[in-house]
Every structure is written in C-alpha cells, then in structure tokens.
N, C-alpha and C positions, 0 to 999 in steps of 0.2 A: 570275779566278784567279791566284796569284801563282806557283803551282808545280803539280807534277803530284799532289798529294795527293789531290785530289778524284777522280782517275782511280783511283788505288790505293783509295780508300774505295768508289767505285762498282763495282769488281771484287770486292771482299770481301764488299760488302753492298750489292746493288742497291737495297735500300730507301732507302739515302742519297741517291738521285737524286730522290726524290719532292720536289716542291716547287721543282726548279730553274727559274730563269726562262730566258727565251730565249737571254740573252746568256750564261748559265751553261752551256746546252746546247752553244752554239757554241764556247765554250772546252774544254769537256769532249771534244768530237768532234775538236777541232783538236789537242789534246793526245794524245788516243788515236791519231790517224793519225801524228803525229810519232813516237811511240814504237812503232808498228806493233803496236798492241793493239786496233785497232777492231774487228777481227773477233772477238777474245775478248770484247770488250765487248759486241758484238752479240748474242751467244749468251747472256752474263749477265743481259742485260735483256730477252730474248725475252718474258718473261710479265709484264713492266712496263707499265703504261699510259704510252704515250709520245706527245708531239705528233707530228703526222703528218709534218713534215719530218724529224724525228728518226728516226722509223720507217722512213722511205723511205732514208735515209743509212745506217742501220744494216742494213737489208736488203740494200743494194748491198755493205756490208762482208763479210756473211756470204756472198754469191755469189762475191766476190773470194777470199775465204778457201777457199771449197769448190773453186773453180777451181785455186788454187795447190796444194791437197791432191792433185788429181787429176794435176797435173803432176809433183808430187814423187813419187807412187807410180810413175809411168811412168819417171821417171829411176831409181827404186830397180829395177824390172825390168830396164831396159836395163843396168844395172851388173851385175845378177845374171847376165844372159845373157853379158855378155863375159867375167866371171870364172869362170863355171861350167865351162868345158871345162878349166881349170886345177885344179879341185878346190878353189878358194878361195872360202870363204864369208864375204863381207864382214860386218863388224859395224857396223850401222846406229848413227849417232850423232844425238843432238839432235833437231830437228824431223821429220827423217824417219824416225827410229826411233818417235817419239812417233805418228806418223801410221800407220805400217804396222802398229804393235802396238795401234793402237786406244785408245791412252792417253788419260785426260781431258785432259792437257797438250796435246793436238792440237786440240781442240775451238775453232774459229775462229782457230788460231794460223798466222800467216805462215810459210811454211817457205823458206828461202833456198836455198843451195847443199847439195848432196847431200854430207854428211860420211860417210866409212866409215873403219874402223880395220882393219888387216891386220897380220900379223906382218912384222916387218922383213926378214926373209929372204926375203919372197916379193914384195918391192915390185918388183923388176926385172921379174919375170913378169907382174905385175899392170900395170905401166907399159906394156909392150909390148901387151898384150891391149887395153888401153883406147885406145891409139893407133891400133891396127888397127881399133877399133870406131868411129873418126871423131871422137876426141878430139883436141885440139890445145892447146899451151902457151898460158895466158893471159899468162905472163912468160917471154919467151924469150931476154932478154939474158943475157949471159954471167955477170954478177954475181949476179943473181936465181937463176939455175940452180945455180949453185955455192953460194951462200948456203943455200938450201933443202936442197940435197942434204947438206951438211956439217953444218949447224947446226939446222935446224928439226926438227919433230916430224910433217913432212908433206911429200909432193913438191910441186913447184911446182904451182898450180892448173890444171885442166884444163878447158876449155871445148869442148862439141860444136860441130862446124863447122855442121852443119844445124840442130839444135834450140836451141843457145844455152844449154843446161843445163850448170851448172858442177859439177865433182866435186873435193872435196878429200880426198886419200888420206892419211890418218894412219897413223903407226906407234907413236905416243904422244900423250899428251893435253898435254904440254908441251913448248916447245923444249928441245933437247938443252943449251942454254946456260943454261937457268932454274936457280934456286937450289935449288928443290924437284924431287925426281926420282920420278915416279909410276912404279909398277910395271906397265909395259905388258904384261909376259907374264901377270901376275895378272888384268889386265883381260880379256885374250883367253881365259884358261883358265876364268874364271868367267862367261863370256858364255852367252847363252842362245838355243838355236834358236827362232826364232819362225816360220819356214816352210823348206821344203827349199831350203838354199843361201844363207839369210839368217839373221843372228843379231842380237841386241841385247845391250847390257850388262846385268849383274844388277841388280837394284832399287838395292842400296846403292851400286854403282858408279855408276850413272846418276846419284844425287845427288852423289857425289864429283866426277863429270865435271861437272855443272852449276855446282857451287861453284869447281871449278878454272877453267872458262871464264869464269865472272863475275868472280872476285876474283884470280885468280893469273896472268891471260894476257890482260889488256886494260885499257882505260880506262874501262870501265864504260858505253860507247856501247851503247845497247839493253839496260842493265841492268835496267830495271823488267820487260821482257818476260822476260828471263831468270829474274827472281827469281819472277815468276808461274809459270813452268815448275816452280819448286821447290815452290811452294805445292801446285799441282796433283799432282805426283808425291807428295809427302808426304801428303796426304790419302788417296791410294790405298795407298801401301806401308805406312803405319803400322797398317793392319789386320792385318798379319802379325805375330804376338807377339813375335818374336825381332829385328824389324826394327832397332831402336835399338841393340842389342848388335851386330848385324851392321854397322849404318853405323859405329858407333865404330871396331870392328875394321878396316874397310876404310879409314876415314880415316887411322888410324896406318900402315897397310900403304902407303899412296899419299903418305905426308908431307903429308897434307892436313887435318890436325886443324884448324888456325885457320881457313882458308878455309871448311870445312864449318860451323864453329861460327859464323862470321859470318853464312854464308847463313841458317842457323836463326834467329838473332836478328833479322835483317832482315826475313825473311818474317814472323815473329812480330809485328814492330813494324808493318809496313805492311799486312799481309793478316790478322792474327789467326790465323797458321798454327800448328796444334798441334805443339808441338816438346818434346823431351826436355831439360829445364833443364840437367842436369848435362853434357850434351852441348854445348849451346848456350854455356854459360858467360854472363859479363857484361862489357861494356865500353862503357858507355853514351857516354863522351866520344868514342871513336873511332867508334862507330857513327853519331853525329850528322854526321860529315863524310861518311860514305858515304850516309846518306839525303839530305844535301844535293845530292849529286851525282846520285843516282837520279831525284830530283825536280825537276831543273833545267830547267823548261819554264815559259813564261809562257803567258797565256790566248790567244796566237795560235798556241802550239805551237813556238815559236822556243826555241832554246837560250839558257839564262842562265847566271849565275855563271861567267863565263869563268875567273877565277883558280882556283876550284875544279876546273873542268874541266882547266885546264892542269896543274894538280897531280897530276891521276890520270893525265893523259897521260905526264908525266914518271915517275911511279910506275911505270906499265905497262912502259916501256921498261928502266928499272932492274931490275925483277924478272926480265926476259927475258935479259939478258946482262950479262958483267962491264963496268966502266966503260970499259976502254980499247977493247973490242971494240964497246961502243955508240957511243963517240965516233967510231970508224971508220966504222962502218956508217950513222950519221946524216951524216957528212961525204960519204960516197960517194953517198947517196941525194939529198942537197941538190946535189950537182955534176950528177947525172943530170937534174935538172929543167929 
C-alpha cells in the first residue's frame, strides 16, 4: 500500500477488505495502528469474514480500546469530583465527551488526555482544586508557564502524580494569538448537561470544534482519526432537521466557516460522509494537498511525504501566532533543547 487510502476505504466500507491478500492485511493493520484507528477498524470489521491472525489482532485492538475507554471515564469522574465543590461543571471535549455521551464516534476510539472547557474567570479556582487533588504540572519551566498563561487557550498541561492521567484545561478552542477568534462564551452558553456536574458541547459546536482542532490548530498529525470523528458525528447529528442551518450559523459565529467547509469536503471525499453541498463548497486543488497529508503512510505504517508534512508543520505555527512572536517562540524552544 502506497498510502492510507485503503484504511479510509475499509472504515467507510468494510466490504472493501474482501479479497485482501496477507500482505495487504499486514499493511492495513500497520497503518491503522500508526493512525490510532485500529480499534475503530476492529469494530467496523466485526461482522466480516477475517483471516484468523487478523481476527486475533483486531480483538486485541478492541480490548485495548475498551480498557482505554474505562480509564477515560474514570478520569472524567475524578475531574468532576475535584471541581464539584466549586460548583464548576466541566465541559468535556473530544474523545472523553464522545465516550461519556455514548456517541458513535467513541466506538473503538483511542482516548488520549482529558480535555475540558471552563469559563476563563474560573481557571484560578479550578487550577487550585486540581493541584489539591494530586495533579502536577507537566511543564513547570518559567517560559512554558508564562507562555501558556499569557497566550494559549489552556492552562499548562497537568498530570496526576499517581494515576499518570493528563488533563488539559481549556478556556477557548484556539490560542489567543491565533488569527481566528472562536466565541468561547457562546460555546459555554450553548453547552448541554450530560450528567450532574458534567456538560458537553452542542452538536453543531462539536463539529466546529472538531474542524478547528483538525484544520486551524495543528499540523494534521492524527488527522485521519479526527476526520473519522467528523464522519461519525455527522451521520448522527444530521438526523436533526435543522442541523445544517445550525451548523452554518455556529461556524460563522466562531469564525470557522472555512475549516468547517474543509472538514465536510474531506469527510465526503474519504468516507463518503453525507454533507450539505452549499456549506461544504468546492476547492478540489487545495483539498488534494490536505488529502495527501492525511494519507501520508506507507505499507509499514511509516510517515511519508516529508515535504508535505513540513509544509503543514510550518502552516500550523503560522496560524497560531504572528511572525515575530513565532520567531521568538521557536528560538527560545530551540535553545531549551
């Protein structure tokens, strides 16, 4: 396999795996593991006739995903307990939100750090409560602490001294230095209670956040997994009659019209996701560059297309801060190594 296209095809249409030769299965599993999509693939292929070694490998992937889900839900509960005495209901983001809410995007998904969104004016209280609950700074040097607190959309990452779980406490979904300015207050105001003391983003804002995280705040590392989240969420949310109208309005509210449109187009292109054409728009030449980055794996699961990757790495930093600040930041980080 020259890239990860076969993985995207297998997720979108499990029947496409019929007739794969042994070396094809080896490549497919290697790419899926590299993209952290082996758990999702395992559930998608659960009803397919599989070679015995492939079935065993996918069963292991399902077990790992389920174990990770249990860990993630426990970290959610620990965060809730730490913040409940303050009357703060954290808004769960990304994988933890999917898992706790039982959304289709959670099936087989690897959940990483616990990401939560809080009002900015409650950060000091939340920080003190989490430190008292056993969390410590993952980055405690003076520069990182000052940089996160002044310019970023989150506190410096916290890791629990005993459990090793990490929590990222956000007050917005993009750095304060970014060119786009999502409306954090609107995200919080429109959030939905999912359980006592816990909330998640509204459906439209969940798609906006996924598109923001994918296309406006990074170099697309792990992008195929994040785009698969978009597919799974859209297939659920579009059952609501006014969803597309709501999504368009929220994309405008958060200055994320372009990233949302791009997410819709690429999800349609790679996973045949049903999308609203007027909201998705059309830009085939630009989309091709993103597709090449999303699929940049060889049959061994190794990263490929280094110049394409480098271009997106530079792009990610360019979007996050002005040129002079970027130059200073990279210089300080390089000297610290």
